[in-house]
LUMNULO-231613 format. One record per atom (N, C-alpha, C): y, x, z; residue in three letters. Coordinates in steps of 0.02 Angstrom, whole numbers, plus 50000, padded with zeros to 5 digits. Example, Ala and Ser with C-alpha at 12.3 -4.5 7.8 and 13.67 -1.06 7.14 Angstrom:
<atoms>
497165066050390Ala 497755061550390Ala 498355066050390Ala 498885064250354Ser 499475068450357Ser 500025064550394Ser 
</atoms>
This chain:
<atoms>
493434794353979Met 493124792054039Met 492394789654023Met 491914791554056Asn 491234790154044Asn 490764790954107Asn 490194788654102Asp 489724788554161Asp 489534796554181Asp 489554800954128Tyr 489384807154146Tyr 489934810454196Tyr 490524807754178His 491054811954223His 491034808554298His 490824802854301His 490744798954374His 490064800654413His 489604800154373Phe 488914800654403Phe 488544806554383Phe 488704812254413Lys 488394818654396Lys 488124822154457Lys 487434823654444Phe 487114827154499Phe 487354833954512Phe 487514835454575Thr 487724842654591Thr 487314844354662Thr 487294849854676Pro 486924851754741Pro 487194847654804Pro 487834846454805Ser 488074842154862Ser 487754835754870Ser 487414833254821Val 487164826754826Val 486604826654875Val 486244831954883Trp 485654832654929Trp 485884837554988Trp 486324842054978Ile 486504847455030Ile 486834844055084Ile 487274838855070Val 487634835755128Val 487184830655172Val 486764826955138Pro 486254823055177Pro 485764827555217Pro 485564833055180Gly 485104837955216Gly 485424841755277Gly 486074843255275Leu 486384846055332Leu 486494841255386Leu 486674834555370Leu 486734829855419Leu 486064828555452Leu 485504827955424Leu 484854828155452Leu 484644833155499Leu 484854839255462Met 484714845155512Met 485054845155575Met 485664844255570Leu 486064843055638Leu 485774838555685Leu 485594832355659Ile 485304826755700Ile 484634829655732Ile 484194831955692Trp 483564834555713Trp 483684840555769Trp 484104845155754Thr 484274851255796Thr 484494848155860Thr 484874843455869Val 485114840455933Val 484494837155965Val 484094833355929Phe 483564830255956Phe 482984835555984Phe 482884841055946Leu 482394845155974Leu 482674850056029Leu 483314850756032Val 483554854456084Val 483524851056153Val 483604843956141Glu 483694839256200Glu 482994839056232Glu 482454838256190His 481774837556214His 481424843056228His 481644849356216Ser 481334855656230Ser 481604858856287Ser 482214856856317Leu 482414860456369Leu 482164857756434Leu 482074852356448Pro 482364846056427Pro 483014844256465Pro 483464841156422Val 484094838456453Val 484194830556421Val 484594827156461Asp 484654820256438Asp 485384819856411Asp 485524818456341Leu 486174818456317Leu 486404811356306Leu 485954806756320Ser 486144800256313Ser 486764797356346Ser 486974801156395Ser 487514799556438Ser 488234800756396Ser 488114804856337His 488624805856300His 488694800356245His 488334795956247Gly 488384790556188Gly 488994785856208Gly 489074780656173Ile 489554776256180Ile 489454771156243Ile 489894771656290Phe 489824766656344Phe 490524762656338Phe 490424756056325Pro 490984751556300Pro 491534751156358Pro 492134751256330Arg 492734749656376Arg 492824754656433Arg 492684760256427Thr 492694765956474Thr 493014771756441Thr 493464775156477Leu 493704781456444Leu 493184786156432Leu 492754788156478Pro 492214793256458Pro 491754790856407Pro 491704784056395Gly 491284781856336Gly 491574783056274Gly 492234784456270Leu 492484786056198Leu 492214791356172Leu 492004796556211Gln 491704802456177Gln 491044800556137Gln 490774795456154Gly 490114793356113Gly 490274791056042Gly 490984789556025Ile 491104787455956Ile 490934793355908Ile 490964799055931Val 490864805755893Val 490164807355899Val 489904807855958Phe 489284809955979Phe 488674806055961Phe 488734798955974Ser 488224794655968Ser 487744794555905Ser 488074795955847Pro 487644796255783Pro 487064802155785Pro 487244807055835Phe 486824812455841Phe 486294812855894Phe 486274807255926Leu 485874806055989Leu 485334801155976Leu 484684803255994His 484184797455983His 483744798156048His 483394792056057Gly 483064791856126Gly 482374794256111Gly 482024793956062Asp 481274796256054Asp 481184798655989Asp 480554800255974Ile 480364802155898Ile 480304796155860Ile 480124790055885His 480124783755842His 480824782155821His 481274782755868His 482014781455844His 482294786055797His 482204792155803Ile 482534796955753Ile 482154796955683Ile 481484795555680Thr 481104795255622Thr 481324788555581Thr 481414782955617Asn 481634777055585Asn 482264778055555Asn 482714781255577Asn 483424782655548Asn 483524788155499Asn 483014792555503Ser 483154799155454Ser 483024796955384Ser 482474793055366Ile 482374792055300Ile 482904788255262Ile 483094782055296Pro 483674778055265Pro 484304781355261Pro 484464785855313Leu 485104788755316Leu 485074794755257Leu 484524798155247Phe 484554802755184Phe 484594799455121Phe 484274793855115Ile 484214790155045Ile 484884787055028Ile 485244783555079Leu 485874780855072Leu 486434785955068Leu 486394790955106Thr 486954796755099Thr 486864799855023Thr 486394800555005Thr 486264803554942Thr 486524798654885Thr 486344792454888Ala 486634787654842Ala 487354786854845Ala 487604787354914Leu 488354786954919Leu 488734792854883Leu 488474798554889Ile 488814804954864Ile 488724804654790Ile 488174802954761Tyr 488044802654690Tyr 488504796754653Tyr 488444791254679Phe 488854785954644Phe 489614785354668Phe 489764787454728Tyr 490474786954748Tyr 490694793754771Tyr 490674798754735Arg 490834805554756Arg 491524806054780Arg 492004803454752Asp 492674804754774Asp 492834802254839Asp 492524797154863Ile 492644794354926Ile 492104794454976Ile 491564798254955Ser 490944798055002Ser 491084801155074Ser 491464806555079Leu 491574809855137Leu 492044805455180Leu 492534801455149Lys 492874797355190Lys 492504791855219Lys 491934788855185Val 491574783455205Val 491154786155261Val 490854792055267Leu 490514794355313Leu 490854796955378Leu 491474799755373Phe 491874802455419Phe 492124796055459Phe 492574792755422Tyr 492884786255446Tyr 492404781155465Tyr 491794780755446Gly 491264775955450Gly 491044776855520Gly 490934783555538Ile 490724785655603Ile 491244783455660Ile 491804784255647Leu 492434783255694Leu 492524775955704Leu 492594772755649Leu 492764765255654Leu 492114760655682Leu 491544762655660Ser 491034758255684Ser 490914760355758Ser 491034766855774Gly 490964768055850Gly 491464764355890Gly 492054764255863Leu 492644761155894Leu 492454753955910Leu 492284750755854Ile 492104743155865Ile 491544743055912Ile 491074746555911Thr 490484746755957Thr 490784747356028Thr 491184751056043Trp 491534753056105Trp 491934746256131Trp 492234742456082Ile 492584737256105Ile 492084730456123Ile 491594729656084Ile 491184723556086Ile 490464724656118Ile 490314730856136Gly 489684732556157Gly 489554730156230Gly 488854730056246Arg 488684728556315Arg 488774734156356Arg 488804733456421Asp 488844739456474Asp 488294743656473Asp 488104747856422Ser 487554752456420Ser 487714757856372Ser 487354763056367Phe 487444768256323Phe 487184766756255Phe 487614767456203His 487354765356133His 487324772356101His 486704772956069Ile 486614779956036Ile 486254778855969Ile 486224783555930Gly 485844782755862Gly 486314782155800Gly 486064784655747Ala 486324784055681Ala 486324777455641Ala 486054772355682Ser 485964765755636Ser 486604763255627Ser 487114763955667Ser 487774761255652Ser 488034764255581Ser 487934771255574Leu 488144773755513Leu 487684771155457Leu 487074770255462Ile 486634767155416Ile 486934761455392Ile 487114756355438Tyr 487334750055427Tyr 487984750655384Tyr 488404755255401Val 489024756455363Val 488864757555295Val 488364761955278Leu 488204763955208Leu 487954757655170Leu 487414754255202Val 487124747955168Val 487644743655153Val 488044741955197Ser 488604737155188Ser 489114739255136Ser 489244745255134Phe 489784747855081Phe 489484747955019Phe 488964750755007Ile 488614751354940Ile 488534744854913Ile 488284739754951Phe 488094733054921Phe 488784729954906Phe 489264729954955Phe 489864725754935Phe 490274728854883Phe 490294735354885Lys 490744739054840Lys 490404737754759Lys 489774739454760Gly 489394737854694Gly 489544731154660Gly 489534725654705Met 489624718654675Met 490414717854663Met 490844720854695Met 491564721054681Met 491764724054616Met 491394729154604Thr 491644733254543Thr 491424729354480Thr 490874725454483Gln 490654722054425Gln 490384726854365Gln 490174732754390Tyr 489984736954345Tyr 489174737154350Tyr 488804737354298Tyr 488094735954296Tyr 487664741954335Tyr 487844747754334Arg 487494752254370Arg 487644751654441Arg 488194750154461Leu 488324749754534Leu 488044742654565Leu 488074737954520Met 487784731954539Met 486974732454550Met 486734736654501Ala 485934737654506Ala 485834741754576Ala 486264745954595Leu 486164749754656Leu 486264744754713Leu 486684740354709Ser 486834735354763Ser 486124731154775Ser 485854729754722Leu 485254725054721Leu 484644728854743Leu 484644736154724Thr 484144739854752Thr 484224740854825Thr 484784740954854Val 484904741754923Val 484684735654961Val 484814729454930Val 484604724054959Val 483844722654966Val 483504725454913Leu 482774724754904Leu 482504730054963Leu 482724735154973Leu 482504740455023Leu 482664738855090Leu 483304736755100Tyr 483524736355166Tyr 483874729755185Tyr 483714724455143Gly 484054718655155Gly 483804714455226Gly 483204717155245Gly 482984713855308Gly 483374716455368Gly 483774721655360Met 484104723455418Met 484694719555443Met 484884714455404Val 485344709955419Val 485184705955488Val 484504705655499Trp 484304701855556Trp 484384705155617Trp 484544712055618Tyr 484664716055675Tyr 485384716555698Tyr 485794711855666Val 486544711255690Val 486624705555737Val 486054701955749Phe 486024696555803Phe 485704698155863Phe 485974696155916Pro 485824698155992Pro 485144695656001Pro 484794690755975Glu 484214687056006Glu 483544691055979Glu 483654696155928Val 483074699055905Val 482754703755943Val 483084709055970Asp 482834713756020Asp 483334716556067Asp 483224715256122Ala 483804716956178Ala 483894723856181Ala 483364728156166Ala 483324735256164Ala 483794738156117Ala 483954734956058Ile 484234737355999Ile 485024736056010Ile 485384740555989Ser 486134739555993Ser 486394735655931Ser 486284729055936Trp 486484725055880Trp 487244725155874Trp 487604726755932Glu 488344727055920Glu 488494733555872Glu 488084738455878Gly 488294744655834Gly 488104742955763Gly 487554739155752His 487414736355686His 487884732255657His 488134727455698Leu 488704722955675Leu 489294726655657Leu 489464731955702Ala 490084735455695Ala 489964740255622Ala 489444742255612Gly 489274746155546Gly 489364741055490Gly 489124735055489Leu 489204730155442Leu 489854728455428Leu 490284727455472Ile 491064726055472Ile 491364731555441Ile 491224737455460Thr 491524744155434Thr 491434744955363Thr 490774744055340Gly 490634745055273Gly 490924740055224Gly 491004734055250Phe 491334728955208Phe 492044730255205Phe 492414732955262Ala 493104734055258Ala 493244739955212Ala 492814745155213Phe 492914750755165Phe 492814748455096Phe 492304743755079Ala 492214741855011Ala 492854738654980Ala 493254735055024Val 493834731255009Val 494434736455004Val 494534742055049Val 495114745955054Val 495004752055010Val 494454755554999Phe 494344761754963Phe 494334759254890Phe 494704762654850Lys 494754761354780Lys 494334766254739Lys 494024763554694Thr 493594766954641Thr 493954766754572Thr 493724770654527Pro 493894769954457Pro 493684763854420Pro 494044761054373Asp 493824755854338Asp 493244757654287Asp 492664757654314Tyr 492024759854274Tyr 491984756254218Tyr 492214748954207Lys 492114745754145Lys 492474749054086Lys 493014752254098Glu 493354756054044Glu 492984761654018Glu 492464764554055Ser 492084769354029Ser 491694768553969Ser 491554762353948Ile 491174759853894Ile 491724756953847Ile 491834760453790Gln 492304758553742Gln 491924757853671Gln 491814751653648Tyr 491484751353581Tyr 491964752353528Tyr 491734753853468Asp 492114755853408Asp 492664750853395Asp 492494744353395Trp 492994739653376Trp 493534738753419Trp 493534741953486Glu 494024742053537Glu 494554748053529Glu 494334752653486Lys 494744758353478Lys 495374757053436Lys 495864760053448Pro 496564758653414Pro 496484760053334Pro 496074765853321Asp 496114767153256Asp 495464763353205Asp 495214758453239Phe 494664754753213Phe 494934751853145Phe 494574752853085Asn 494734750153028Asn 494134745253001Asn 494144739053001Pro 493594734352983Pro 493334736052914Pro 493744738452864Glu 493534739552803Glu 493074745152794Glu 493094750052833Asn 492634756252840Asn 492074755152882Asn 491984749152916Asp 491404747952958Asp 490744745652918Asp 490204748252930Val 489624746652893Val 489474739452904Val 489454737952960Phe 489214731252982Phe 489754725552955Phe 490414726552960Met 490874722152933Met 490794721052855Met 490524726152818Lys 490484725352753Lys 489974719552731Lys 489594718252777His 489034712152762His 489404704852767His 490024705052776Phe 490364698252777Phe 490964698552726Phe 491074692852696Asp 491614692252639Asp 492164690352673Asp 492694688752631Ala 493344686852652Ala 493394680152699Ala 492864676252691His 492884669652725His 492414670352791His 492164675652802Gly 491694676352861Gly 491004675052853Gly 490804673652787Asn 490124672352776Asn 489704678952763Asn 489084678052795Phe 488654684152785Phe 488394685652721Phe 488494691152698Val 488254692552628Val 487774699452634Val 487134697652610Asn 486734702652612Asn 486434705852547Asn 486754702752492Thr 486574705252426Thr 487004710552398Thr 486664715452366Pro 487094721152342Pro 487514718952283Pro 488064722352274Lys 488544720952210Lys 488154724652154Lys 488414721252091Pro 488094724152031Pro 488204731252017Pro 488724733252038Glu 488844741152025Glu 488444745352072Glu 488254742052127Glu 487814745652177Glu 487104745952145Glu 486934740152109Leu 486284739952077Leu 486194744952022Leu 486734746551987Ala 486714751351931Ala 486714758051960Ala 486914759652021Glu 486924766152049Glu 486264767752083Glu 485854762352087Glu 485274763652135Glu 484764767852086Glu 484424772052125Thr 483894776452098Thr 483254771752081Thr 482974772552030Pro 482314768652014Pro 481854770552057Pro 481364766252071Pro 480824767752119Pro 480454772752095Pro 480184776952139Ala 479724782652122Ala 479044780052095Ala 478704784052053Gly 478044780952023Gly 477754787851992Gly 477144786351961Val 476774790851924Val 476854789351851Val 477114794251809His 477164793051737His 476694797751702His 476304794551652Tyr 475854797251613Tyr 476114799251547Tyr 476054805751515Ile 476294807251453Ile 475664809351414Ile 475484806351356Tyr 474934808551320Tyr 475124812151258Tyr 474874817651241His 474964821851183His 474334822051137His 474354819151075Tyr 473784818451032Tyr 473684825550997Tyr 473064827851002Lys 472894834250972Lys 472374832650920Lys 472434834850866Lys 471874833450811Lys 471324838750822Lys 470734835250815Ala 470104839050830Ala 469974844450781Ala 469664849950801Thr 469514856150751Thr 468804857050765Thr 468574861850717Asp 467824863450720Asp 467624868250789Asp 468194870950814Asp 468004874150880Asp 467984869950937Asp 468154863750928Ser 468104858450989Ser 467524857751007Ser 467414857551077Pro 466754856051107Pro 466454849951085Pro 465824848351071Ser 465544842151055Ser 465204839051116Ser 465064832351107Asp 464734828751154Asp 463984829151158Asp 463654833651103Glu 463014834051098Glu 462654837751160Glu 
</atoms>
């Protein structure tokens, strides 16, 4: 079990977020080019026709400002979800839409609630809480990154911030993400790192580091006498002189 097995980049990491955004933008362009008003297919709380919005609302947006604000975080968070939580990513997306929509239908004001912000809050909440629960350094780092990027979103779960924003949908997404972090199980990532001394076949006598300690646990850094004898002498330059008797044919200094 290792990181490479769990965290591996595949085409699905960006294909799924890309297809999701493509569908959202296609609906938006069709709605505003015909033009037709699809907001009536959003969530209208505590009414039977309003239940359809649980499925349709994430794909409906009021204006260009609304859809652009949701597109970037949705793509980034969905990509992170699939890369780091591949095995349960589709469950989080599918059931996140349904459960957050249902909670919005229960607690929401008497108005149409549309937009993918509920799903964004599901992703932010799930990635943050799940990473902290795993106690695994990579996922905890991801949690802290999400807080740095989107931590300010927590203020939009309160009704006093902006009456035009569906704070109920945001709160529903926050609750849903936390519930999924508790319910959905992930592998024990901490087992993926196994040191040599944790392995069953580990033998301290063959370990290079352990050889620096004696039987009493004292650090020993001096080589043994037999090791000194086996050491190769340091490299150097050796000069060998050969005496040769001078002859008459030898050149002179004159």
